[in-house]
PDB file of N, H, CA, C and O in Angstrom:
ATOM      1  N   MET A   1       1.006  -1.274   0.037  1.00  0.00           N
ATOM      2  CA  MET A   1      -0.104  -0.168  -0.063  1.00  0.00           C
ATOM      3  C   MET A   1       0.985   1.201   0.028  1.00  0.00           C
ATOM      4  O   MET A   1       1.854   1.338   0.888  1.00  0.00           O
ATOM      5  N   THR A   2       0.717   2.056  -0.977  1.00  0.00           N
ATOM      6  H   THR A   2       0.011   1.945  -1.676  1.00  0.00           H
ATOM      7  CA  THR A   2       1.582   3.479  -0.968  1.00  0.00           C
ATOM      8  C   THR A   2       0.612   4.474  -0.889  1.00  0.00           C
ATOM      9  O   THR A   2      -0.504   4.325  -1.386  1.00  0.00           O
ATOM     10  N   THR A   3       0.952   5.452  -0.313  1.00  0.00           N
ATOM     11  H   THR A   3       1.859   5.573   0.090  1.00  0.00           H
ATOM     12  CA  THR A   3       0.089   6.812  -0.029  1.00  0.00           C
ATOM     13  C   THR A   3       0.683   8.130  -0.807  1.00  0.00           C
ATOM     14  O   THR A   3       1.852   8.319  -1.143  1.00  0.00           O
ATOM     15  N   ASP A   4      -0.314   8.886  -0.977  1.00  0.00           N
ATOM     16  H   ASP A   4      -1.264   8.733  -0.705  1.00  0.00           H
ATOM     17  CA  ASP A   4       0.322  10.376  -1.314  1.00  0.00           C
ATOM     18  C   ASP A   4       0.690  11.201  -0.117  1.00  0.00           C
ATOM     19  O   ASP A   4       0.595  11.003   1.094  1.00  0.00           O
ATOM     20  N   LYS A   5       1.207  12.330  -0.953  1.00  0.00           N
ATOM     21  H   LYS A   5       1.284  12.491  -1.937  1.00  0.00           H
ATOM     22  CA  LYS A   5       1.966  13.390   0.260  1.00  0.00           C
ATOM     23  C   LYS A   5       0.846  13.808   1.156  1.00  0.00           C
ATOM     24  O   LYS A   5       0.947  13.762   2.382  1.00  0.00           O
ATOM     25  N   THR A   6      -0.304  14.247   0.480  1.00  0.00           N
ATOM     26  H   THR A   6      -0.386  14.284  -0.516  1.00  0.00           H
ATOM     27  CA  THR A   6      -1.476  14.844   1.187  1.00  0.00           C
ATOM     28  C   THR A   6      -1.853  14.020   2.583  1.00  0.00           C
ATOM     29  O   THR A   6      -1.875  14.522   3.706  1.00  0.00           O
ATOM     30  N   THR A   7      -2.137  12.663   2.254  1.00  0.00           N
ATOM     31  H   THR A   7      -2.118  12.255   1.341  1.00  0.00           H
ATOM     32  CA  THR A   7      -2.562  11.704   3.074  1.00  0.00           C
ATOM     33  C   THR A   7      -1.544  11.868   4.292  1.00  0.00           C
ATOM     34  O   THR A   7      -1.807  12.182   5.453  1.00  0.00           O
ATOM     35  N   VAL A   8      -0.218  11.549   3.670  1.00  0.00           N
ATOM     36  H   VAL A   8      -0.004  11.294   2.727  1.00  0.00           H
ATOM     37  CA  VAL A   8       0.812  11.433   4.557  1.00  0.00           C
ATOM     38  C   VAL A   8       0.846  12.657   5.648  1.00  0.00           C
ATOM     39  O   VAL A   8       0.978  12.359   6.835  1.00  0.00           O
ATOM     40  N   ALA A   9       0.732  13.985   5.273  1.00  0.00           N
ATOM     41  H   ALA A   9       0.624  14.227   4.309  1.00  0.00           H
ATOM     42  CA  ALA A   9       0.675  15.056   5.996  1.00  0.00           C
ATOM     43  C   ALA A   9      -0.532  15.273   6.805  1.00  0.00           C
ATOM     44  O   ALA A   9      -0.383  16.019   7.773  1.00  0.00           O
ATOM     45  N   GLY A  10      -1.617  14.807   6.620  1.00  0.00           N
ATOM     46  H   GLY A  10      -1.738  14.201   5.834  1.00  0.00           H
ATOM     47  CA  GLY A  10      -3.186  15.011   7.052  1.00  0.00           C
ATOM     48  C   GLY A  10      -2.862  14.092   8.166  1.00  0.00           C
ATOM     49  O   GLY A  10      -3.261  14.426   9.281  1.00  0.00           O
ATOM     50  N   SER A  11      -2.147  12.892   8.028  1.00  0.00           N
ATOM     51  H   SER A  11      -1.823  12.621   7.122  1.00  0.00           H
ATOM     52  CA  SER A  11      -2.035  11.936   9.166  1.00  0.00           C
ATOM     53  C   SER A  11      -1.607  12.433  10.629  1.00  0.00           C
ATOM     54  O   SER A  11      -2.070  12.192  11.743  1.00  0.00           O
ATOM     55  N   GLU A  12      -0.754  13.063  10.274  1.00  0.00           N
ATOM     56  H   GLU A  12      -0.378  13.259   9.369  1.00  0.00           H
ATOM     57  CA  GLU A  12      -0.027  13.661  11.274  1.00  0.00           C
ATOM     58  C   GLU A  12       1.146  12.856  12.298  1.00  0.00           C
ATOM     59  O   GLU A  12       1.507  13.078  13.454  1.00  0.00           O
ATOM     60  N   LEU A  13       1.545  11.810  11.266  1.00  0.00           N
ATOM     61  H   LEU A  13       1.251  11.630  10.327  1.00  0.00           H
ATOM     62  CA  LEU A  13       2.445  10.874  11.904  1.00  0.00           C
ATOM     63  C   LEU A  13       3.707  11.052  11.241  1.00  0.00           C
ATOM     64  O   LEU A  13       3.823  11.406  10.068  1.00  0.00           O
ATOM     65  N   PRO A  14       4.820  10.747  12.177  1.00  0.00           N
ATOM     66  CA  PRO A  14       6.178  11.047  11.513  1.00  0.00           C
ATOM     67  C   PRO A  14       6.506  10.121  10.362  1.00  0.00           C
ATOM     68  O   PRO A  14       6.063   8.987  10.177  1.00  0.00           O
ATOM     69  N   VAL A  15       7.512  10.927   9.494  1.00  0.00           N
ATOM     70  H   VAL A  15       7.872  11.847   9.645  1.00  0.00           H
ATOM     71  CA  VAL A  15       8.041  10.176   8.467  1.00  0.00           C
ATOM     72  C   VAL A  15       9.573   9.697   8.886  1.00  0.00           C
ATOM     73  O   VAL A  15      10.450  10.501   9.204  1.00  0.00           O
ATOM     74  N   LEU A  16       9.758   8.242   8.835  1.00  0.00           N
ATOM     75  H   LEU A  16       9.046   7.589   8.577  1.00  0.00           H
ATOM     76  CA  LEU A  16      11.094   8.170   9.577  1.00  0.00           C
ATOM     77  C   LEU A  16      11.839   7.666   8.141  1.00  0.00           C
ATOM     78  O   LEU A  16      11.351   7.376   7.048  1.00  0.00           O
ATOM     79  N   MET A  17      13.218   7.689   8.620  1.00  0.00           N
ATOM     80  H   MET A  17      13.614   7.924   9.508  1.00  0.00           H
ATOM     81  CA  MET A  17      14.363   7.402   7.415  1.00  0.00           C
ATOM     82  C   MET A  17      14.531   6.033   7.595  1.00  0.00           C
ATOM     83  O   MET A  17      15.143   5.522   6.658  1.00  0.00           O
ATOM     84  N   THR A  18      14.191   5.240   8.500  1.00  0.00           N
ATOM     85  H   THR A  18      13.694   5.655   9.262  1.00  0.00           H
ATOM     86  CA  THR A  18      14.469   3.813   8.685  1.00  0.00           C
ATOM     87  C   THR A  18      13.296   2.679   9.538  1.00  0.00           C
ATOM     88  O   THR A  18      12.869   2.885  10.674  1.00  0.00           O
ATOM     89  N   LYS A  19      13.056   1.882   8.958  1.00  0.00           N
ATOM     90  H   LYS A  19      13.403   1.714   8.035  1.00  0.00           H
ATOM     91  CA  LYS A  19      12.246   0.771   9.571  1.00  0.00           C
ATOM     92  C   LYS A  19      12.309   0.804  11.220  1.00  0.00           C
ATOM     93  O   LYS A  19      11.411   0.993  12.041  1.00  0.00           O
ATOM     94  N   ALA A  20      13.532   0.582  11.366  1.00  0.00           N
ATOM     95  H   ALA A  20      14.262   0.429  10.700  1.00  0.00           H
ATOM     96  CA  ALA A  20      13.893   0.332  13.116  1.00  0.00           C
ATOM     97  C   ALA A  20      12.913  -1.037  13.421  1.00  0.00           C
ATOM     98  O   ALA A  20      12.733  -1.928  12.591  1.00  0.00           O
ATOM     99  N   ASP A  21      12.386  -1.012  14.638  1.00  0.00           N
ATOM    100  H   ASP A  21      12.533  -0.289  15.312  1.00  0.00           H
ATOM    101  CA  ASP A  21      11.525  -2.145  15.095  1.00  0.00           C
ATOM    102  C   ASP A  21      10.067  -2.269  14.825  1.00  0.00           C
ATOM    103  O   ASP A  21       9.274  -3.089  15.286  1.00  0.00           O
ATOM    104  N   LEU A  22       9.826  -1.075  13.801  1.00  0.00           N
ATOM    105  H   LEU A  22      10.471  -0.408  13.426  1.00  0.00           H
ATOM    106  CA  LEU A  22       8.507  -1.168  13.386  1.00  0.00           C
ATOM    107  C   LEU A  22       8.229  -2.238  12.253  1.00  0.00           C
ATOM    108  O   LEU A  22       9.189  -2.798  11.724  1.00  0.00           O
ATOM    109  N   LYS A  23       6.887  -2.544  11.857  1.00  0.00           N
ATOM    110  H   LYS A  23       6.106  -2.089  12.287  1.00  0.00           H
ATOM    111  CA  LYS A  23       6.622  -3.519  10.882  1.00  0.00           C
ATOM    112  C   LYS A  23       5.629  -2.996   9.822  1.00  0.00           C
ATOM    113  O   LYS A  23       4.983  -1.962   9.990  1.00  0.00           O
ATOM    114  N   TYR A  24       5.551  -3.713   8.800  1.00  0.00           N
ATOM    115  H   TYR A  24       6.076  -4.553   8.663  1.00  0.00           H
ATOM    116  CA  TYR A  24       4.839  -3.337   7.462  1.00  0.00           C
ATOM    117  C   TYR A  24       3.693  -4.030   7.922  1.00  0.00           C
ATOM    118  O   TYR A  24       3.712  -4.716   8.944  1.00  0.00           O
ATOM    119  N   LEU A  25       2.467  -3.839   7.043  1.00  0.00           N
ATOM    120  H   LEU A  25       2.452  -3.282   6.213  1.00  0.00           H
ATOM    121  CA  LEU A  25       1.103  -4.297   7.221  1.00  0.00           C
ATOM    122  C   LEU A  25       1.247  -5.902   7.201  1.00  0.00           C
ATOM    123  O   LEU A  25       0.784  -6.593   8.109  1.00  0.00           O
ATOM    124  N   ASP A  26       1.805  -6.341   6.289  1.00  0.00           N
ATOM    125  H   ASP A  26       2.182  -5.780   5.551  1.00  0.00           H
ATOM    126  CA  ASP A  26       1.920  -7.758   5.672  1.00  0.00           C
ATOM    127  C   ASP A  26       2.785  -8.598   6.938  1.00  0.00           C
ATOM    128  O   ASP A  26       2.848  -9.826   6.981  1.00  0.00           O
ATOM    129  N   GLU A  27       3.461  -7.632   7.996  1.00  0.00           N
ATOM    130  H   GLU A  27       3.409  -6.634   7.961  1.00  0.00           H
ATOM    131  CA  GLU A  27       4.071  -8.256   8.910  1.00  0.00           C
ATOM    132  C   GLU A  27       3.324  -8.592  10.069  1.00  0.00           C
ATOM    133  O   GLU A  27       3.698  -9.450  10.869  1.00  0.00           O
ATOM    134  N   VAL A  28       1.991  -7.759  10.206  1.00  0.00           N
ATOM    135  H   VAL A  28       1.687  -7.063   9.556  1.00  0.00           H
ATOM    136  CA  VAL A  28       1.186  -7.839  11.363  1.00  0.00           C
ATOM    137  C   VAL A  28      -0.355  -7.931  11.012  1.00  0.00           C
ATOM    138  O   VAL A  28      -1.208  -7.556  11.817  1.00  0.00           O
ATOM    139  N   GLY A  29      -0.696  -8.501   9.643  1.00  0.00           N
ATOM    140  H   GLY A  29      -0.003  -8.805   8.989  1.00  0.00           H
ATOM    141  CA  GLY A  29      -1.910  -8.908   9.301  1.00  0.00           C
ATOM    142  C   GLY A  29      -2.548  -9.740  10.386  1.00  0.00           C
ATOM    143  O   GLY A  29      -1.979 -10.709  10.887  1.00  0.00           O
ATOM    144  N   GLY A  30      -3.749  -9.325  10.728  1.00  0.00           N
ATOM    145  H   GLY A  30      -4.211  -8.537  10.321  1.00  0.00           H
ATOM    146  CA  GLY A  30      -4.278 -10.270  11.690  1.00  0.00           C
ATOM    147  C   GLY A  30      -4.150 -10.081  13.027  1.00  0.00           C
ATOM    148  O   GLY A  30      -5.047 -10.607  13.686  1.00  0.00           O
ATOM    149  N   GLN A  31      -3.324  -9.501  13.630  1.00  0.00           N
ATOM    150  H   GLN A  31      -2.596  -9.073  13.095  1.00  0.00           H
ATOM    151  CA  GLN A  31      -2.822  -8.887  15.180  1.00  0.00           C
ATOM    152  C   GLN A  31      -3.239  -7.682  15.599  1.00  0.00           C
ATOM    153  O   GLN A  31      -2.747  -6.576  15.377  1.00  0.00           O
ATOM    154  N   GLY A  32      -4.147  -7.973  16.198  1.00  0.00           N
ATOM    155  H   GLY A  32      -4.547  -8.872  16.379  1.00  0.00           H
ATOM    156  CA  GLY A  32      -4.989  -6.577  16.802  1.00  0.00           C
ATOM    157  C   GLY A  32      -4.335  -5.865  17.665  1.00  0.00           C
ATOM    158  O   GLY A  32      -4.944  -4.897  18.122  1.00  0.00           O
ATOM    159  N   ALA A  33      -3.079  -6.088  18.093  1.00  0.00           N
ATOM    160  H   ALA A  33      -2.584  -6.874  17.722  1.00  0.00           H
ATOM    161  CA  ALA A  33      -2.431  -5.314  19.197  1.00  0.00           C
ATOM    162  C   ALA A  33      -1.571  -4.151  18.224  1.00  0.00           C
ATOM    163  O   ALA A  33      -0.805  -3.359  18.773  1.00  0.00           O
ATOM    164  N   TYR A  34      -1.756  -4.142  16.922  1.00  0.00           N
ATOM    165  H   TYR A  34      -2.378  -4.785  16.476  1.00  0.00           H
ATOM    166  CA  TYR A  34      -0.731  -3.261  16.160  1.00  0.00           C
ATOM    167  C   TYR A  34      -1.641  -2.126  15.684  1.00  0.00           C
ATOM    168  O   TYR A  34      -2.834  -2.392  15.534  1.00  0.00           O
ATOM    169  N   ARG A  35      -1.212  -0.918  15.439  1.00  0.00           N
ATOM    170  H   ARG A  35      -0.244  -0.702  15.561  1.00  0.00           H
ATOM    171  CA  ARG A  35      -1.799   0.152  14.727  1.00  0.00           C
ATOM    172  C   ARG A  35      -0.552   1.027  14.269  1.00  0.00           C
ATOM    173  O   ARG A  35       0.580   0.922  14.740  1.00  0.00           O
ATOM    174  N   GLN A  36      -0.981   1.975  13.195  1.00  0.00           N
ATOM    175  H   GLN A  36      -1.901   2.061  12.812  1.00  0.00           H
ATOM    176  CA  GLN A  36       0.112   2.492  12.362  1.00  0.00           C
ATOM    177  C   GLN A  36       0.669   3.632  13.031  1.00  0.00           C
ATOM    178  O   GLN A  36      -0.138   4.520  13.305  1.00  0.00           O
ATOM    179  N   VAL A  37       1.716   3.786  13.314  1.00  0.00           N
ATOM    180  H   VAL A  37       2.372   3.064  13.092  1.00  0.00           H
ATOM    181  CA  VAL A  37       2.301   4.746  14.226  1.00  0.00           C
ATOM    182  C   VAL A  37       3.374   5.696  13.502  1.00  0.00           C
ATOM    183  O   VAL A  37       3.813   6.641  14.158  1.00  0.00           O
ATOM    184  N   ALA A  38       3.802   5.509  12.246  1.00  0.00           N
ATOM    185  H   ALA A  38       3.445   4.742  11.713  1.00  0.00           H
ATOM    186  CA  ALA A  38       4.561   6.390  11.513  1.00  0.00           C
ATOM    187  C   ALA A  38       4.334   5.753  10.130  1.00  0.00           C
ATOM    188  O   ALA A  38       3.646   4.765   9.874  1.00  0.00           O
ATOM    189  N   TRP A  39       5.200   6.679   9.116  1.00  0.00           N
ATOM    190  H   TRP A  39       5.758   7.482   9.323  1.00  0.00           H
ATOM    191  CA  TRP A  39       5.450   6.292   7.508  1.00  0.00           C
ATOM    192  C   TRP A  39       6.926   5.924   7.241  1.00  0.00           C
ATOM    193  O   TRP A  39       7.819   6.084   8.074  1.00  0.00           O
ATOM    194  N   ILE A  40       7.075   5.492   6.187  1.00  0.00           N
ATOM    195  H   ILE A  40       6.350   5.362   5.510  1.00  0.00           H
ATOM    196  CA  ILE A  40       8.640   5.408   5.881  1.00  0.00           C
ATOM    197  C   ILE A  40       8.552   6.027   4.222  1.00  0.00           C
ATOM    198  O   ILE A  40       7.487   5.915   3.615  1.00  0.00           O
ATOM    199  N   LYS A  41       9.485   6.530   3.712  1.00  0.00           N
ATOM    200  H   LYS A  41      10.350   6.621   4.206  1.00  0.00           H
ATOM    201  CA  LYS A  41       9.492   7.021   2.607  1.00  0.00           C
ATOM    202  C   LYS A  41      10.752   6.249   1.884  1.00  0.00           C
ATOM    203  O   LYS A  41      11.901   6.328   2.318  1.00  0.00           O
ATOM    204  N   SER A  42      10.395   5.528   0.780  1.00  0.00           N
ATOM    205  H   SER A  42       9.461   5.464   0.428  1.00  0.00           H
ATOM    206  CA  SER A  42      11.219   4.836   0.171  1.00  0.00           C
ATOM    207  C   SER A  42      12.315   5.686  -0.813  1.00  0.00           C
ATOM    208  O   SER A  42      12.260   6.915  -0.798  1.00  0.00           O
ATOM    209  N   THR A  43      13.190   5.078  -1.564  1.00  0.00           N
ATOM    210  H   THR A  43      13.235   4.079  -1.576  1.00  0.00           H
ATOM    211  CA  THR A  43      13.807   5.677  -2.479  1.00  0.00           C
ATOM    212  C   THR A  43      13.510   6.473  -3.395  1.00  0.00           C
ATOM    213  O   THR A  43      14.013   7.466  -3.922  1.00  0.00           O
ATOM    214  N   THR A  44      12.040   5.488  -3.557  1.00  0.00           N
ATOM    215  H   THR A  44      11.632   4.682  -3.128  1.00  0.00           H
ATOM    216  CA  THR A  44      11.563   6.078  -5.169  1.00  0.00           C
ATOM    217  C   THR A  44      10.462   7.081  -4.568  1.00  0.00           C
ATOM    218  O   THR A  44       9.671   7.389  -5.459  1.00  0.00           O
ATOM    219  N   GLY A  45      10.200   7.609  -3.497  1.00  0.00           N
ATOM    220  H   GLY A  45      10.843   7.358  -2.773  1.00  0.00           H
ATOM    221  CA  GLY A  45       9.505   8.756  -3.038  1.00  0.00           C
ATOM    222  C   GLY A  45       8.005   8.042  -2.775  1.00  0.00           C
ATOM    223  O   GLY A  45       7.035   8.800  -2.781  1.00  0.00           O
ATOM    224  N   THR A  46       7.802   6.728  -2.564  1.00  0.00           N
ATOM    225  H   THR A  46       8.590   6.113  -2.559  1.00  0.00           H
ATOM    226  CA  THR A  46       6.594   6.475  -2.424  1.00  0.00           C
ATOM    227  C   THR A  46       6.762   6.286  -0.788  1.00  0.00           C
ATOM    228  O   THR A  46       7.839   6.090  -0.225  1.00  0.00           O
ATOM    229  N   PHE A  47       5.367   6.395  -0.089  1.00  0.00           N
ATOM    230  H   PHE A  47       4.492   6.554  -0.546  1.00  0.00           H
ATOM    231  CA  PHE A  47       5.426   6.228   1.347  1.00  0.00           C
ATOM    232  C   PHE A  47       4.729   5.053   1.872  1.00  0.00           C
ATOM    233  O   PHE A  47       3.717   4.783   1.225  1.00  0.00           O
ATOM    234  N   PHE A  48       4.980   4.271   2.866  1.00  0.00           N
ATOM    235  H   PHE A  48       5.802   4.491   3.391  1.00  0.00           H
ATOM    236  CA  PHE A  48       4.686   2.983   3.137  1.00  0.00           C
ATOM    237  C   PHE A  48       4.254   3.139   4.799  1.00  0.00           C
ATOM    238  O   PHE A  48       5.030   3.699   5.574  1.00  0.00           O
ATOM    239  N   PRO A  49       3.249   2.716   5.151  1.00  0.00           N
ATOM    240  CA  PRO A  49       2.657   2.883   6.748  1.00  0.00           C
ATOM    241  C   PRO A  49       3.597   1.764   7.182  1.00  0.00           C
ATOM    242  O   PRO A  49       3.981   0.766   6.573  1.00  0.00           O
ATOM    243  N   LEU A  50       3.922   2.328   8.719  1.00  0.00           N
ATOM    244  H   LEU A  50       3.609   3.139   9.214  1.00  0.00           H
ATOM    245  CA  LEU A  50       4.489   1.446   9.618  1.00  0.00           C
ATOM    246  C   LEU A  50       3.737   1.153  10.773  1.00  0.00           C
ATOM    247  O   LEU A  50       2.854   1.979  11.004  1.00  0.00           O
ATOM    248  N   TYR A  51       3.859  -0.044  11.782  1.00  0.00           N
ATOM    249  H   TYR A  51       4.576  -0.715  11.593  1.00  0.00           H
ATOM    250  CA  TYR A  51       2.624  -0.480  12.557  1.00  0.00           C
ATOM    251  C   TYR A  51       3.720  -0.680  13.507  1.00  0.00           C
ATOM    252  O   TYR A  51       4.920  -0.831  13.278  1.00  0.00           O
ATOM    253  N   GLY A  52       3.015  -0.648  14.733  1.00  0.00           N
ATOM    254  H   GLY A  52       2.040  -0.525  14.919  1.00  0.00           H
ATOM    255  CA  GLY A  52       3.898  -0.847  16.176  1.00  0.00           C
ATOM    256  C   GLY A  52       2.580  -0.894  17.174  1.00  0.00           C
ATOM    257  O   GLY A  52       1.424  -0.568  16.906  1.00  0.00           O
ATOM    258  N   SER A  53       3.118  -1.398  18.395  1.00  0.00           N
ATOM    259  H   SER A  53       4.057  -1.663  18.613  1.00  0.00           H
ATOM    260  CA  SER A  53       2.227  -1.576  19.585  1.00  0.00           C
ATOM    261  C   SER A  53       2.256  -0.283  20.269  1.00  0.00           C
ATOM    262  O   SER A  53       3.225   0.451  20.072  1.00  0.00           O
ATOM    263  N   ASP A  54       1.118   0.161  21.212  1.00  0.00           N
ATOM    264  H   ASP A  54       0.331  -0.435  21.372  1.00  0.00           H
ATOM    265  CA  ASP A  54       1.148   1.277  21.778  1.00  0.00           C
ATOM    266  C   ASP A  54       2.583   1.603  22.359  1.00  0.00           C
ATOM    267  O   ASP A  54       2.947   2.778  22.321  1.00  0.00           O
ATOM    268  N   ASP A  55       3.268   0.820  22.796  1.00  0.00           N
ATOM    269  H   ASP A  55       2.972  -0.135  22.827  1.00  0.00           H
ATOM    270  CA  ASP A  55       4.634   0.874  23.316  1.00  0.00           C
ATOM    271  C   ASP A  55       5.618   1.631  22.069  1.00  0.00           C
ATOM    272  O   ASP A  55       6.384   2.567  22.295  1.00  0.00           O
ATOM    273  N   ASP A  56       5.438   1.101  20.951  1.00  0.00           N
ATOM    274  H   ASP A  56       4.816   0.340  20.768  1.00  0.00           H
ATOM    275  CA  ASP A  56       6.207   1.958  19.644  1.00  0.00           C
ATOM    276  C   ASP A  56       5.805   3.098  19.374  1.00  0.00           C
ATOM    277  O   ASP A  56       6.314   3.567  18.357  1.00  0.00           O
ATOM    278  N   LEU A  57       4.794   3.982  20.102  1.00  0.00           N
ATOM    279  H   LEU A  57       4.380   3.601  20.928  1.00  0.00           H
ATOM    280  CA  LEU A  57       4.594   5.250  19.446  1.00  0.00           C
ATOM    281  C   LEU A  57       6.012   6.061  19.472  1.00  0.00           C
ATOM    282  O   LEU A  57       6.812   6.112  20.406  1.00  0.00           O
ATOM    283  N   VAL A  58       6.101   6.667  18.218  1.00  0.00           N
ATOM    284  H   VAL A  58       5.452   6.626  17.459  1.00  0.00           H
ATOM    285  CA  VAL A  58       7.328   7.430  17.761  1.00  0.00           C
ATOM    286  C   VAL A  58       7.303   8.746  18.498  1.00  0.00           C
ATOM    287  O   VAL A  58       6.449   9.530  18.082  1.00  0.00           O
ATOM    288  N   ARG A  59       8.075   9.171  19.531  1.00  0.00           N
ATOM    289  H   ARG A  59       8.768   8.535  19.869  1.00  0.00           H
ATOM    290  CA  ARG A  59       8.362  10.255  20.272  1.00  0.00           C
ATOM    291  C   ARG A  59       9.844  10.972  20.127  1.00  0.00           C
ATOM    292  O   ARG A  59      10.788  10.184  20.064  1.00  0.00           O
ATOM    293  N   LEU A  60      10.041  11.884  20.089  1.00  0.00           N
ATOM    294  H   LEU A  60       9.274  12.524  20.141  1.00  0.00           H
ATOM    295  CA  LEU A  60      11.095  12.786  20.131  1.00  0.00           C
ATOM    296  C   LEU A  60      11.288  13.905  21.327  1.00  0.00           C
ATOM    297  O   LEU A  60      10.652  14.958  21.365  1.00  0.00           O
ATOM    298  N   ASP A  61      12.147  13.549  22.173  1.00  0.00           N
ATOM    299  H   ASP A  61      12.664  12.693  22.141  1.00  0.00           H
ATOM    300  CA  ASP A  61      12.109  14.647  23.233  1.00  0.00           C
ATOM    301  C   ASP A  61      10.853  14.627  23.952  1.00  0.00           C
ATOM    302  O   ASP A  61      10.476  15.751  24.284  1.00  0.00           O
ATOM    303  N   GLY A  62      10.131  13.707  24.273  1.00  0.00           N
ATOM    304  H   GLY A  62      10.438  12.795  24.003  1.00  0.00           H
ATOM    305  CA  GLY A  62       8.867  13.442  24.882  1.00  0.00           C
ATOM    306  C   GLY A  62       7.586  13.987  24.179  1.00  0.00           C
ATOM    307  O   GLY A  62       6.469  13.933  24.693  1.00  0.00           O
ATOM    308  N   GLN A  63       7.883  14.563  22.847  1.00  0.00           N
ATOM    309  H   GLN A  63       8.790  14.607  22.430  1.00  0.00           H
ATOM    310  CA  GLN A  63       6.746  15.116  22.215  1.00  0.00           C
ATOM    311  C   GLN A  63       6.754  14.278  20.975  1.00  0.00           C
ATOM    312  O   GLN A  63       7.691  13.769  20.360  1.00  0.00           O
ATOM    313  N   THR A  64       5.630  14.270  20.799  1.00  0.00           N
ATOM    314  H   THR A  64       4.869  14.683  21.299  1.00  0.00           H
ATOM    315  CA  THR A  64       5.118  13.417  19.227  1.00  0.00           C
ATOM    316  C   THR A  64       5.864  14.247  18.053  1.00  0.00           C
ATOM    317  O   THR A  64       5.810  15.477  18.026  1.00  0.00           O
ATOM    318  N   GLU A  65       6.510  13.547  17.159  1.00  0.00           N
ATOM    319  H   GLU A  65       6.554  12.548  17.180  1.00  0.00           H
ATOM    320  CA  GLU A  65       6.958  14.312  15.864  1.00  0.00           C
ATOM    321  C   GLU A  65       5.975  14.130  14.965  1.00  0.00           C
ATOM    322  O   GLU A  65       5.453  13.047  14.703  1.00  0.00           O
ATOM    323  N   PHE A  66       5.644  15.456  14.361  1.00  0.00           N
ATOM    324  H   PHE A  66       6.069  16.336  14.575  1.00  0.00           H
ATOM    325  CA  PHE A  66       4.750  15.398  13.248  1.00  0.00           C
ATOM    326  C   PHE A  66       5.364  15.861  11.996  1.00  0.00           C
ATOM    327  O   PHE A  66       6.297  16.661  12.059  1.00  0.00           O
ATOM    328  N   PRO A  67       4.878  15.383  10.725  1.00  0.00           N
ATOM    329  CA  PRO A  67       5.774  15.537  10.000  1.00  0.00           C
ATOM    330  C   PRO A  67       5.645  16.998   9.073  1.00  0.00           C
ATOM    331  O   PRO A  67       4.511  17.340   8.738  1.00  0.00           O
ATOM    332  N   ASP A  68       6.702  17.763   8.709  1.00  0.00           N
ATOM    333  H   ASP A  68       7.623  17.485   8.981  1.00  0.00           H
ATOM    334  CA  ASP A  68       6.542  18.611   7.990  1.00  0.00           C
ATOM    335  C   ASP A  68       6.163  18.979   6.692  1.00  0.00           C
ATOM    336  O   ASP A  68       7.001  18.868   5.797  1.00  0.00           O
ATOM    337  N   GLN A  69       5.052  19.393   6.443  1.00  0.00           N
ATOM    338  H   GLN A  69       4.371  19.483   7.170  1.00  0.00           H
ATOM    339  CA  GLN A  69       4.543  19.349   5.073  1.00  0.00           C
ATOM    340  C   GLN A  69       5.323  19.401   3.978  1.00  0.00           C
ATOM    341  O   GLN A  69       5.321  18.678   2.982  1.00  0.00           O
ATOM    342  N   GLU A  70       6.159  20.561   4.330  1.00  0.00           N
ATOM    343  H   GLU A  70       6.161  21.149   5.139  1.00  0.00           H
ATOM    344  CA  GLU A  70       7.102  21.194   3.124  1.00  0.00           C
ATOM    345  C   GLU A  70       8.069  20.398   2.885  1.00  0.00           C
ATOM    346  O   GLU A  70       8.453  20.358   1.716  1.00  0.00           O
ATOM    347  N   ALA A  71       8.777  19.502   3.927  1.00  0.00           N
ATOM    348  H   ALA A  71       8.465  19.534   4.876  1.00  0.00           H
ATOM    349  CA  ALA A  71       9.532  18.265   3.804  1.00  0.00           C
ATOM    350  C   ALA A  71       9.384  17.266   3.111  1.00  0.00           C
ATOM    351  O   ALA A  71      10.261  16.522   2.672  1.00  0.00           O
ATOM    352  N   LEU A  72       7.834  17.182   2.932  1.00  0.00           N
ATOM    353  H   LEU A  72       7.122  17.787   3.289  1.00  0.00           H
ATOM    354  CA  LEU A  72       7.476  15.646   2.185  1.00  0.00           C
ATOM    355  C   LEU A  72       7.574  16.097   0.586  1.00  0.00           C
ATOM    356  O   LEU A  72       7.379  15.268  -0.303  1.00  0.00           O
TER     357      LEU A  72
END
């Protein structure tokens, strides 16, 4: 599943450079403990959702990181 820049910016979820410990949808399918917590931008410029549990919420300096629409 890929998504356009408007949807990514409107989601107010961070755009990450690396996947880290988060998972793609096909890795968590059917497991209700996961929800989307971020996006990752591929080298081709497409965006893919990343999923994690509540413990995986992406925060920097105690604050939720919101994507900058200009940076997308």
